[in-house]
C-alpha positions as CSV (number, residue, x, y, z in Angstrom):
1,M,121.9,4.0,-39.3
2,Q,122.7,0.4,-38.5
3,N,123.1,-1.0,-42.1
4,I,122.2,-0.6,-45.7
5,K,121.6,-3.7,-47.8
6,L,121.4,-3.7,-51.6
7,S,120.0,-6.4,-53.9
8,A,122.8,-5.8,-56.4
9,G,126.3,-4.4,-56.2
10,A,128.3,-3.6,-53.1
11,L,128.8,-0.3,-51.2
12,T,132.2,1.3,-51.6
13,P,133.5,1.9,-49.0
14,A,131.9,-0.7,-46.7
15,F,129.0,0.6,-44.7
16,S,129.7,2.6,-41.6
17,S,127.2,4.8,-39.8
18,A,129.8,7.7,-39.9
19,I,130.2,7.5,-43.7
20,T,127.4,9.2,-45.6
21,D,128.6,9.0,-49.2
22,Y,129.0,5.7,-51.2
23,T,129.4,4.4,-54.7
24,V,128.0,1.2,-56.3
25,Q,128.8,-0.4,-59.6
26,V,126.1,-2.7,-61.2
27,T,126.0,-4.6,-64.5
28,N,123.9,-3.4,-67.5
29,D,121.1,-5.9,-66.9
30,V,120.2,-4.5,-63.5
31,N,117.2,-2.3,-64.1
32,A,116.2,-1.8,-60.4
33,I,117.8,-2.2,-57.1
34,M,116.2,-3.0,-53.7
35,V,117.5,-0.8,-51.0
36,T,116.9,-2.0,-47.4
37,P,118.1,0.4,-44.7
38,T,117.8,-0.3,-41.0
39,S,118.2,2.1,-38.1
40,I,119.6,1.5,-34.7
41,D,116.8,3.7,-33.3
42,K,113.5,1.8,-33.9
43,T,111.5,5.0,-33.5
44,A,113.3,6.8,-36.3
45,T,111.7,7.2,-39.8
46,I,113.6,6.3,-43.0
47,E,112.9,7.6,-46.5
48,V,114.5,6.4,-49.7
49,N,114.3,9.0,-52.5
50,G,111.4,10.5,-50.6
51,T,109.5,7.3,-50.1
52,L,108.8,6.2,-46.5
53,V,110.3,2.7,-45.7
54,K,107.7,0.5,-44.0
55,G,109.3,-2.9,-43.1
56,A,110.5,-4.1,-46.5
57,G,113.0,-2.2,-48.6
58,I,112.3,0.2,-51.4
59,S,112.9,-0.7,-55.1
60,V,114.6,2.1,-57.0
61,K,114.6,2.1,-60.8
62,L,118.0,2.6,-62.4
63,A,118.6,4.9,-65.4
64,D,121.3,4.2,-67.9
65,G,124.5,5.6,-66.6
66,K,124.2,7.1,-63.1
67,T,121.5,7.2,-60.5
68,D,121.7,8.8,-57.0
69,I,119.8,7.2,-54.1
70,V,119.2,9.4,-51.1
71,I,118.4,7.8,-47.7
72,A,117.1,10.2,-45.1
73,V,117.0,9.1,-41.4
74,T,115.0,11.3,-39.0
75,A,115.1,10.6,-35.3
76,E,112.2,11.1,-32.9
77,N,113.7,14.4,-31.7
78,G,113.9,15.7,-35.2
79,D,117.6,15.1,-35.8
80,K,118.2,14.2,-39.5
81,R,121.0,12.4,-41.3
82,T,121.3,11.8,-45.0
83,Y,123.2,9.0,-46.8
84,T,123.8,9.2,-50.6
85,I,124.5,6.2,-52.8
86,H,125.9,7.0,-56.3
87,V,125.0,4.0,-58.5
88,T,126.7,3.6,-61.9
89,K,125.2,1.2,-64.4
90,A,127.6,-0.4,-66.9
91,A,127.1,0.5,-70.5
92,A,125.5,-2.0,-72.8
93,T,127.9,-4.2,-74.9
94,S,127.1,-4.2,-78.6
95,L,127.8,-7.4,-80.5
96,A,128.8,-7.5,-84.2
97,P,126.2,-9.3,-86.4
98,N,127.0,-12.9,-87.4
99,N,127.4,-12.9,-91.2
100,S,128.9,-16.3,-91.5
101,S,126.0,-17.8,-93.5
102,N,126.1,-14.9,-95.9
103,N,129.8,-15.2,-96.2
104,N,129.5,-19.0,-97.0
105,N,126.9,-18.3,-99.7
106,S,129.0,-15.6,-101.2
107,S,132.0,-18.0,-101.3
108,R,130.0,-20.6,-103.2
109,N,128.6,-18.1,-105.6
110,N,132.0,-16.6,-106.3
111,S,134.2,-19.6,-106.2
112,N,136.0,-18.6,-109.4
113,I,136.8,-15.1,-108.1
114,S,139.9,-14.5,-106.2
115,F,140.3,-11.9,-103.5
116,Q,143.3,-10.3,-102.0
117,P,143.4,-11.1,-98.3
118,T,142.8,-8.1,-96.0
119,S,143.4,-7.8,-92.3
120,L,140.4,-7.0,-90.1
121,Q,140.9,-5.0,-87.0
122,Q,139.2,-6.5,-84.0
123,N,136.9,-4.3,-82.0
124,S,138.6,-3.6,-78.7
125,A,136.8,-3.3,-75.4
126,P,136.1,0.3,-74.4
127,E,138.9,1.8,-72.4
128,Q,138.2,1.9,-68.6
129,K,137.9,5.5,-67.4
130,T,140.5,6.3,-64.7
131,S,139.1,8.2,-61.8
132,K,140.4,11.7,-61.2
133,A,138.7,12.0,-57.8
134,T,141.8,11.1,-55.8
135,L,144.2,12.7,-53.3
136,S,147.9,13.2,-54.0
137,S,148.6,13.6,-50.3
138,L,146.9,13.3,-46.9
139,T,148.3,14.4,-43.6
140,V,147.0,14.8,-40.0
141,S,148.2,17.1,-37.2
142,E,149.0,14.1,-34.9
143,G,148.8,10.4,-34.7
144,T,150.6,7.2,-36.0
145,W,149.4,5.8,-39.3
146,D,149.0,2.0,-39.9
147,G,150.6,2.4,-43.3
148,T,152.0,4.8,-45.9
149,F,149.4,6.9,-47.8
150,S,148.6,5.9,-51.3
151,K,146.0,7.5,-53.6
152,D,144.7,4.0,-54.4
153,K,144.2,3.0,-50.7
154,F,141.1,4.3,-49.2
155,T,141.0,3.3,-45.5
156,Y,143.6,4.0,-42.8
157,H,143.8,3.6,-39.0
158,I,145.6,6.3,-37.0
159,A,146.5,5.8,-33.4
160,V,146.2,9.0,-31.2
161,S,146.5,9.7,-27.5
162,K,143.4,9.3,-25.4
163,E,143.7,13.0,-24.4
164,A,143.3,14.1,-28.1
165,K,140.3,16.3,-28.6
166,T,140.7,17.8,-32.1
167,I,142.7,16.8,-35.2
168,T,143.5,18.9,-38.3
169,I,143.3,17.0,-41.5
170,S,145.1,18.3,-44.6
171,P,144.1,16.6,-47.9
172,T,145.5,17.7,-51.3
173,A,143.5,16.8,-54.4
174,S,145.3,15.3,-57.4
175,Y,143.4,17.7,-59.7
176,N,142.7,21.3,-58.9
177,A,139.2,21.1,-60.2
178,S,138.2,18.6,-57.4
179,T,136.3,19.5,-54.3
180,I,136.9,17.9,-50.9
181,T,134.6,17.5,-47.9
182,I,135.8,16.2,-44.5
183,N,133.0,14.5,-42.5
184,G,130.5,16.4,-44.7
185,E,132.0,19.8,-44.0
186,S,134.7,22.0,-45.6
187,S,136.4,22.6,-42.2
188,K,139.7,20.8,-41.8
189,T,139.6,20.6,-38.0
190,I,137.4,17.8,-36.6
191,Q,136.3,16.9,-33.1
192,L,137.3,13.4,-31.8
193,E,134.5,11.6,-30.0
194,D,134.9,10.4,-26.5
195,D,134.6,6.8,-27.8
196,P,137.7,4.8,-28.5
197,K,137.1,5.1,-32.2
198,T,136.2,8.1,-34.5
199,I,135.6,7.5,-38.2
200,I,136.0,10.4,-40.5
201,P,135.1,10.2,-44.2
202,I,136.9,12.4,-46.8
203,V,134.9,12.7,-50.0
204,V,136.7,13.8,-53.2
205,T,134.5,14.9,-56.1
206,Y,135.9,15.6,-59.6
207,D,132.6,15.9,-61.3
208,D,129.0,14.6,-60.7
209,G,129.9,11.0,-61.4
210,D,133.5,10.8,-60.3
211,R,133.7,10.4,-56.5
212,K,136.0,8.6,-54.1
213,T,135.8,8.3,-50.3
214,Y,138.8,8.0,-48.1
215,V,138.2,6.9,-44.5
216,L,140.3,7.8,-41.5
217,V,139.7,5.7,-38.4
218,F,141.2,7.4,-35.3
219,D,141.9,4.9,-32.5
220,K,142.5,6.3,-29.1
221,M,145.3,4.6,-27.2
222,E,144.8,3.5,-23.6
């Protein structure tokens, strides 16, 4: 895959052909999203939620809450790769009715009646849900990191020797109920490509709607 463009929202993390799992946040007024994927291989076929892409993108209706968009790319030789976008639509905001005119009329009709003042509690905004799909630690068998690991930082560059062929990645979830995949697999040992750069996504899932993707970029030193 060369790129995935959306008419609303932004992919998290940023698009990379090696990363197959993304999240997107959109506002409540977005009822559909146009998905426009492009492939490096012009002979490949692309489907969005089972609908063949022909030139223009595919419009996907969004349900309230969460909607999954699955993009399947099939090469001419039959090789297939699937990208998944988890779209979360913000909840509707309810507004309290404006009773100012009724209150004014009531005040005029009851001008001789005194009331004890009362304090009204303001409606507070709903509390933002904190993601539990995080890692408490992340280590690799070799390489020099570009920074210290933090559960709230999701992309790292790691310098390795040009002779390195395999790397063992050891992630630890913040919550025991989470599941972790490394490059789409459960294996912790990954093969480094012959190219100067190998990108490995680590997807942490706490429940169906709570996912985070950490990205390790292994840079081979000359």
